[in-house]
TIRO-2110 file (N, C-alpha, C; in Angstrom, 1 decimal):
// TIRO-2110
15.1, -1.9, 13.0, N, 1, A
16.2, -2.0, 12.1, CA, 1, A
17.5, -2.0, 12.9, C, 1, A
17.4, -1.6, 14.1, N, 2, A
18.6, -1.4, 14.9, CA, 2, A
19.3, -2.8, 15.2, C, 2, A
18.6, -3.9, 15.1, N, 3, A
19.2, -5.2, 15.4, CA, 3, A
20.0, -5.7, 14.2, C, 3, A
19.8, -5.1, 13.0, N, 4, A
20.5, -5.6, 11.8, CA, 4, A
21.9, -4.9, 11.7, C, 4, A
22.8, -5.6, 11.0, N, 5, A
24.1, -4.9, 10.7, CA, 5, A
23.8, -3.8, 9.7, C, 5, A
24.8, -3.0, 9.5, N, 6, A
24.7, -1.9, 8.5, CA, 6, A
24.4, -2.4, 7.1, C, 6, A
25.1, -3.5, 6.7, N, 7, A
24.8, -4.1, 5.4, CA, 7, A
23.4, -4.6, 5.3, C, 7, A
22.9, -5.3, 6.4, N, 8, A
21.6, -5.9, 6.3, CA, 8, A
20.6, -4.7, 6.3, C, 8, A
20.8, -3.6, 7.0, N, 9, A
19.9, -2.5, 7.0, CA, 9, A
19.8, -1.9, 5.6, C, 9, A
21.0, -1.8, 5.0, N, 10, A
21.0, -1.2, 3.6, CA, 10, A
20.2, -2.1, 2.7, C, 10, A
20.4, -3.4, 2.8, N, 11, A
19.7, -4.4, 1.9, CA, 11, A
18.2, -4.3, 2.2, C, 11, A
17.8, -4.3, 3.5, N, 12, A
16.4, -4.2, 3.8, CA, 12, A
15.8, -2.9, 3.3, C, 12, A
16.5, -1.8, 3.5, N, 13, A
16.0, -0.5, 3.0, CA, 13, A
15.8, -0.5, 1.5, C, 13, A
16.7, -1.1, 0.7, N, 14, A
16.6, -1.1, -0.7, CA, 14, A
15.4, -2.0, -1.1, C, 14, A
15.3, -3.2, -0.5, N, 15, A
14.2, -4.1, -0.8, CA, 15, A
12.8, -3.5, -0.6, C, 15, A
12.7, -2.8, 0.6, N, 16, A
11.4, -2.1, 0.9, CA, 16, A
11.1, -1.0, 0.0, C, 16, A
12.1, -0.2, -0.3, N, 17, A
11.9, 1.0, -1.2, CA, 17, A
11.5, 0.4, -2.6, C, 17, A
12.2, -0.6, -3.1, N, 18, A
11.8, -1.2, -4.4, CA, 18, A
10.4, -1.7, -4.4, C, 18, A
10.0, -2.4, -3.3, N, 19, A
8.7, -3.0, -3.2, CA, 19, A
7.6, -1.8, -3.2, C, 19, A
7.9, -0.8, -2.5, N, 20, A
6.9, 0.3, -2.4, CA, 20, A
6.9, 1.1, -3.7, C, 20, A
8.0, 1.4, -4.3, N, 21, A
8.0, 2.1, -5.6, CA, 21, A
7.3, 1.3, -6.7, C, 21, A
7.6, 0.0, -6.7, N, 22, A
6.9, -0.9, -7.8, CA, 22, A
5.4, -0.9, -7.6, C, 22, A
5.0, -1.0, -6.4, N, 23, A
3.5, -1.0, -6.1, CA, 23, A
2.9, 0.3, -6.5, C, 23, A
3.5, 1.4, -6.1, N, 24, A
2.9, 2.7, -6.3, CA, 24, A
3.0, 3.2, -7.7, C, 24, A
3.8, 2.6, -8.5, N, 25, A
3.8, 2.9, -10.0, CA, 25, A
2.5, 2.5, -10.6, C, 25, A
1.9, 1.5, -10.0, N, 26, A
0.6, 1.0, -10.6, CA, 26, A
-0.6, 1.7, -10.0, C, 26, A
-0.4, 2.5, -8.9, N, 27, A
-1.5, 3.3, -8.4, CA, 27, A
-1.4, 3.3, -6.8, C, 27, A
-2.2, 4.1, -6.2, N, 28, A
-2.2, 4.2, -4.7, CA, 28, A
-2.5, 2.8, -4.1, C, 28, A
-2.0, 2.7, -2.9, N, 29, A
-2.1, 1.4, -2.1, CA, 29, A
-2.3, 1.8, -0.6, C, 29, A
-2.9, 1.0, 0.1, N, 30, A
-3.0, 1.2, 1.6, CA, 30, A
-1.6, 0.8, 2.2, C, 30, A
-1.4, 1.3, 3.4, N, 31, A
-0.2, 0.9, 4.1, CA, 31, A
-0.1, -0.6, 4.3, C, 31, A
-1.2, -1.2, 4.6, N, 32, A
-1.2, -2.7, 4.8, CA, 32, A
-0.9, -3.4, 3.5, C, 32, A
-1.4, -2.9, 2.4, N, 33, A
-1.1, -3.5, 1.1, CA, 33, A
0.4, -3.4, 0.7, C, 33, A
1.0, -2.2, 1.0, N, 34, A
2.4, -2.0, 0.8, CA, 34, A
3.2, -2.9, 1.7, C, 34, A
2.8, -3.0, 3.0, N, 35, A
3.6, -3.9, 3.9, CA, 35, A
3.5, -5.3, 3.5, C, 35, A
2.4, -5.8, 2.9, N, 36, A
2.3, -7.2, 2.5, CA, 36, A
3.3, -7.5, 1.4, C, 36, A
3.8, -6.5, 0.7, N, 37, A
4.7, -6.8, -0.4, CA, 37, A
6.1, -7.0, 0.1, C, 37, A
6.4, -6.6, 1.3, N, 38, A
7.7, -6.7, 1.9, CA, 38, A
7.9, -8.1, 2.5, C, 38, A
9.1, -8.7, 2.3, N, 39, A
9.4, -10.0, 2.9, CA, 39, A
9.2, -9.9, 4.4, C, 39, A
8.6, -11.0, 4.9, N, 40, A
8.2, -11.1, 6.4, CA, 40, A
9.4, -10.7, 7.3, C, 40, A
10.6, -11.1, 7.0, N, 41, A
11.7, -10.8, 7.9, CA, 41, A
12.1, -9.4, 7.8, C, 41, A
11.6, -8.6, 6.9, N, 42, A
11.9, -7.1, 6.8, CA, 42, A
10.8, -6.2, 7.3, C, 42, A
9.7, -6.8, 7.6, N, 43, A
8.5, -6.0, 8.0, CA, 43, A
8.7, -5.1, 9.2, C, 43, A
9.5, -5.4, 10.1, N, 44, A
9.8, -4.5, 11.2, CA, 44, A
10.4, -3.2, 10.8, C, 44, A
11.1, -3.2, 9.7, N, 45, A
11.8, -2.0, 9.1, CA, 45, A
10.8, -1.2, 8.2, C, 45, A
9.7, -1.8, 7.8, N, 46, A
8.8, -1.1, 6.9, CA, 46, A
8.3, 0.3, 7.4, C, 46, A
7.9, 0.4, 8.6, N, 47, A
7.4, 1.8, 9.0, CA, 47, A
8.5, 2.8, 8.9, C, 47, A
9.7, 2.4, 9.3, N, 48, A
10.9, 3.4, 9.3, CA, 48, A
11.1, 3.8, 7.8, C, 48, A
11.1, 2.9, 6.9, N, 49, A
11.5, 3.2, 5.5, CA, 49, A
10.3, 4.0, 4.9, C, 49, A
9.1, 3.6, 5.1, N, 50, A
7.9, 4.3, 4.5, CA, 50, A
7.9, 5.7, 5.1, C, 50, A
8.2, 5.9, 6.3, N, 51, A
8.2, 7.2, 6.9, CA, 51, A
9.3, 8.1, 6.3, C, 51, A
10.5, 7.5, 6.0, N, 52, A
11.5, 8.3, 5.3, CA, 52, A
11.1, 8.7, 3.9, C, 52, A
10.4, 7.8, 3.2, N, 53, A
9.9, 8.1, 1.8, CA, 53, A
8.9, 9.2, 1.9, C, 53, A
8.1, 9.2, 2.9, N, 54, A
7.0, 10.2, 3.2, CA, 54, A
7.7, 11.6, 3.4, C, 54, A
8.7, 11.6, 4.3, N, 55, A
9.3, 12.8, 4.7, CA, 55, A
10.2, 13.4, 3.6, C, 55, A
10.7, 12.5, 2.7, N, 56, A
11.5, 12.9, 1.6, CA, 56, A
10.6, 13.5, 0.5, C, 56, A
9.3, 13.3, 0.6, N, 57, A
8.4, 13.8, -0.4, CA, 57, A
8.2, 12.9, -1.6, C, 57, A
8.7, 11.7, -1.6, N, 58, A
8.6, 10.7, -2.7, CA, 58, A
7.2, 10.0, -2.7, C, 58, A
6.7, 9.9, -1.5, N, 59, A
5.4, 9.3, -1.3, CA, 59, A
4.5, 10.3, -0.5, C, 59, A
3.2, 10.2, -0.9, N, 60, A
2.3, 11.1, -0.2, CA, 60, A
1.2, 10.3, 0.5, C, 60, A
0.8, 10.7, 1.7, N, 61, A
-0.3, 10.1, 2.4, CA, 61, A
-1.6, 10.8, 1.9, C, 61, A
-2.5, 10.1, 1.3, N, 62, A
-3.7, 10.7, 0.8, CA, 62, A
-4.9, 10.7, 1.8, C, 62, A
-4.6, 10.1, 3.0, N, 63, A
-5.7, 9.9, 4.0, CA, 63, A
-6.2, 8.5, 3.9, C, 63, A
-7.0, 8.1, 4.9, N, 64, A
-7.6, 6.8, 4.9, CA, 64, A
-6.6, 5.7, 4.7, C, 64, A
-5.4, 5.9, 5.2, N, 65, A
-4.3, 5.0, 5.2, CA, 65, A
-3.8, 4.6, 3.7, C, 65, A
-4.0, 5.5, 2.8, N, 66, A
-3.7, 5.3, 1.4, CA, 66, A
-2.5, 6.2, 1.1, C, 66, A
-1.5, 5.6, 0.3, N, 67, A
-0.3, 6.2, -0.1, CA, 67, A
-0.2, 6.2, -1.6, C, 67, A
0.4, 7.3, -2.2, N, 68, A
0.6, 7.3, -3.6, CA, 68, A
2.0, 7.9, -3.9, C, 68, A
2.5, 7.5, -5.1, N, 69, A
3.8, 8.1, -5.5, CA, 69, A
3.6, 9.6, -5.9, C, 69, A
4.6, 10.3, -5.6, N, 70, A
4.5, 11.8, -6.0, CA, 70, A
5.4, 12.0, -7.2, C, 70, A
4.8, 12.7, -8.2, N, 71, A
5.7, 13.0, -9.4, CA, 71, A
6.8, 13.9, -8.9, C, 71, A
8.0, 13.7, -9.5, N, 72, A
9.1, 14.5, -9.0, CA, 72, A
8.9, 16.0, -9.2, C, 72, A
9.3, 16.7, -8.1, N, 73, A
9.3, 18.1, -8.1, CA, 73, A
10.0, 18.5, -6.8, C, 73, A
10.5, 19.7, -6.8, N, 74, A
11.1, 20.1, -5.5, CA, 74, A
10.1, 20.2, -4.4, C, 74, A
10.5, 19.7, -3.2, N, 75, A
9.6, 19.7, -2.1, CA, 75, A
9.3, 21.2, -1.7, C, 75, A
8.0, 21.5, -1.5, N, 76, A
7.6, 22.9, -1.2, CA, 76, A
7.2, 23.0, 0.3, C, 76, A
7.0, 22.0, 0.9, N, 77, A
6.6, 22.1, 2.4, CA, 77, A
6.9, 20.7, 3.0, C, 77, A
7.0, 20.7, 4.3, N, 78, A
7.2, 19.5, 5.1, CA, 78, A
6.0, 18.6, 4.9, C, 78, A
6.3, 17.3, 4.6, N, 79, A
5.3, 16.3, 4.4, CA, 79, A
5.0, 15.6, 5.7, C, 79, A
3.7, 15.5, 6.0, N, 80, A
3.3, 14.9, 7.3, CA, 80, A
2.5, 13.6, 7.0, C, 80, A
2.6, 12.7, 7.9, N, 81, A
1.8, 11.5, 7.8, CA, 81, A
2.2, 10.7, 9.0, C, 81, A
1.4, 9.7, 9.4, N, 82, A
1.6, 8.8, 10.5, CA, 82, A
1.5, 7.4, 10.1, C, 82, A
2.6, 6.8, 9.7, N, 83, A
2.7, 5.4, 9.2, CA, 83, A
2.2, 4.5, 10.3, C, 83, A
2.6, 4.6, 11.5, N, 84, A
2.2, 3.7, 12.6, CA, 84, A
0.7, 3.7, 12.7, C, 84, A
0.1, 4.9, 12.7, N, 85, A
-1.4, 5.0, 12.8, CA, 85, A
-2.1, 4.3, 11.6, C, 85, A
-1.5, 4.5, 10.4, N, 86, A
-2.1, 4.0, 9.2, CA, 86, A
-2.0, 2.4, 9.3, C, 86, A
-0.9, 1.9, 9.8, N, 87, A
-0.8, 0.4, 9.9, CA, 87, A
-1.8, -0.1, 10.9, C, 87, A
-1.9, 0.6, 12.1, N, 88, A
-2.9, 0.1, 13.1, CA, 88, A
-4.3, 0.1, 12.6, C, 88, A
-4.7, 1.2, 11.9, N, 89, A
-6.0, 1.3, 11.3, CA, 89, A
-6.2, 0.2, 10.3, C, 89, A
-5.2, -0.1, 9.5, N, 90, A
-5.3, -1.1, 8.5, CA, 90, A
-5.5, -2.5, 9.1, C, 90, A
-4.7, -2.8, 10.1, N, 91, A
-4.8, -4.1, 10.8, CA, 91, A
-6.1, -4.2, 11.5, C, 91, A
-6.6, -3.2, 12.2, N, 92, A
-7.9, -3.3, 12.9, CA, 92, A
-9.0, -3.4, 11.9, C, 92, A
-8.9, -2.8, 10.7, N, 93, A
-10.0, -2.9, 9.8, CA, 93, A
-10.0, -4.1, 8.9, C, 93, A
-8.8, -4.7, 8.7, N, 94, A
-8.7, -5.8, 7.8, CA, 94, A
-8.4, -7.2, 8.4, C, 94, A
-7.5, -7.2, 9.4, N, 95, A
-7.0, -8.4, 9.9, CA, 95, A
-7.5, -8.8, 11.3, C, 95, A
-7.8, -7.9, 12.1, N, 96, A
-8.1, -8.2, 13.5, CA, 96, A
-9.4, -7.5, 13.9, C, 96, A
-10.0, -7.9, 14.9, N, 97, A
-11.2, -7.3, 15.4, CA, 97, A
-10.8, -6.1, 16.3, C, 97, A
-11.7, -5.2, 16.5, N, 98, A
-11.5, -4.1, 17.5, CA, 98, A
-11.3, -4.7, 18.8, C, 98, A
-10.6, -4.0, 19.6, N, 99, A
-10.3, -4.5, 21.0, CA, 99, A
-9.0, -5.2, 21.1, C, 99, A
-8.2, -5.3, 20.1, N, 100, A
-6.9, -5.9, 20.2, CA, 100, A
-6.0, -5.1, 21.1, C, 100, A
-5.2, -5.8, 21.9, N, 101, A
-4.4, -5.1, 22.8, CA, 101, A
-3.1, -4.5, 22.1, C, 101, A
-2.5, -3.6, 22.7, N, 102, A
-1.3, -3.0, 22.2, CA, 102, A
-0.2, -4.0, 21.9, C, 102, A
-0.1, -5.0, 22.9, N, 103, A
0.9, -6.1, 22.7, CA, 103, A
0.6, -6.9, 21.5, C, 103, A
-0.7, -7.2, 21.3, N, 104, A
-1.1, -8.0, 20.1, CA, 104, A
-0.8, -7.3, 18.8, C, 104, A
-1.1, -6.0, 18.8, N, 105, A
-0.8, -5.2, 17.6, CA, 105, A
0.7, -5.1, 17.4, C, 105, A
1.5, -4.9, 18.5, N, 106, A
2.9, -4.8, 18.3, CA, 106, A
3.5, -6.1, 17.8, C, 106, A
3.0, -7.2, 18.2, N, 107, A
3.4, -8.5, 17.7, CA, 107, A
3.1, -8.7, 16.2, C, 107, A
1.9, -8.2, 15.8, N, 108, A
1.5, -8.4, 14.4, CA, 108, A
2.3, -7.4, 13.5, C, 108, A
2.5, -6.2, 14.0, N, 109, A
3.2, -5.2, 13.1, CA, 109, A
4.7, -5.1, 13.3, C, 109, A
5.2, -5.8, 14.3, N, 110, A
6.6, -5.7, 14.6, CA, 110, A
7.1, -4.2, 14.9, C, 110, A
6.2, -3.6, 15.7, N, 111, A
6.5, -2.2, 16.1, CA, 111, A
6.5, -2.2, 17.6, C, 111, A
7.4, -1.5, 18.3, N, 112, A
7.5, -1.5, 19.7, CA, 112, A
6.1, -1.2, 20.4, C, 112, A
5.8, -1.9, 21.5, N, 113, A
4.6, -1.7, 22.2, CA, 113, A
4.4, -0.3, 22.7, C, 113, A
5.4, 0.4, 23.1, N, 114, A
5.3, 1.8, 23.6, CA, 114, A
4.9, 2.7, 22.5, C, 114, A
5.3, 2.4, 21.3, N, 115, A
4.9, 3.3, 20.1, CA, 115, A
3.5, 3.0, 19.7, C, 115, A
3.1, 1.7, 19.8, N, 116, A
1.7, 1.3, 19.5, CA, 116, A
0.8, 2.0, 20.6, C, 116, A
1.1, 1.9, 21.8, N, 117, A
0.3, 2.5, 22.9, CA, 117, A
0.1, 4.0, 22.6, C, 117, A
1.2, 4.7, 22.3, N, 118, A
1.1, 6.2, 22.1, CA, 118, A
0.2, 6.5, 20.9, C, 118, A
0.4, 5.7, 19.8, N, 119, A
-0.5, 5.9, 18.7, CA, 119, A
-1.9, 5.6, 18.9, C, 119, A
-2.2, 4.5, 19.7, N, 120, A
-3.6, 4.2, 20.0, CA, 120, A
-4.2, 5.3, 20.8, C, 120, A
-3.4, 5.9, 21.8, N, 121, A
-4.0, 7.0, 22.5, CA, 121, A
-4.3, 8.2, 21.6, C, 121, A
-3.4, 8.5, 20.7, N, 122, A
-3.7, 9.6, 19.7, CA, 122, A
-4.9, 9.3, 18.9, C, 122, A
-5.0, 8.1, 18.4, N, 123, A
-6.1, 7.7, 17.6, CA, 123, A
-7.5, 7.8, 18.3, C, 123, A
-7.5, 7.5, 19.6, N, 124, A
-8.7, 7.6, 20.4, CA, 124, A
-9.1, 9.1, 20.5, C, 124, A
-8.1, 10.0, 20.6, N, 125, A
-8.3, 11.4, 20.7, CA, 125, A
-8.9, 12.0, 19.4, C, 125, A
-8.5, 11.3, 18.3, N, 126, A
-9.0, 11.8, 17.0, CA, 126, A
-10.4, 11.3, 16.7, C, 126, A
-10.9, 10.4, 17.5, N, 127, A
-12.3, 9.9, 17.4, CA, 127, A
-12.3, 8.6, 16.6, C, 127, A
END
């Protein structure tokens, strides 16, 4: 999102938030399903926006790369989740075969290669 002007960032953020909220009103969705609802030119900003919704407590990670809307209530604890890991797991299980390189995943997800590599290392440690 750093390459966009402030106005473009605000428009992308609003469009992504609207797409995520609309989808989650109908029920839980995977990270990949949510990302698919975002216009292609805004998909690079998707992890940043979903992460902010997660940390704000508006969206909850249910595990297995699934997200759900949270009924409004005051946040009682810090919300944790790993959007990048969820997107990688989703792409590897739905769109690509195992063994994809970090560069290939970065190209598909529009996430920096260094972030993909760090997440892949963490995922390998998780089993």
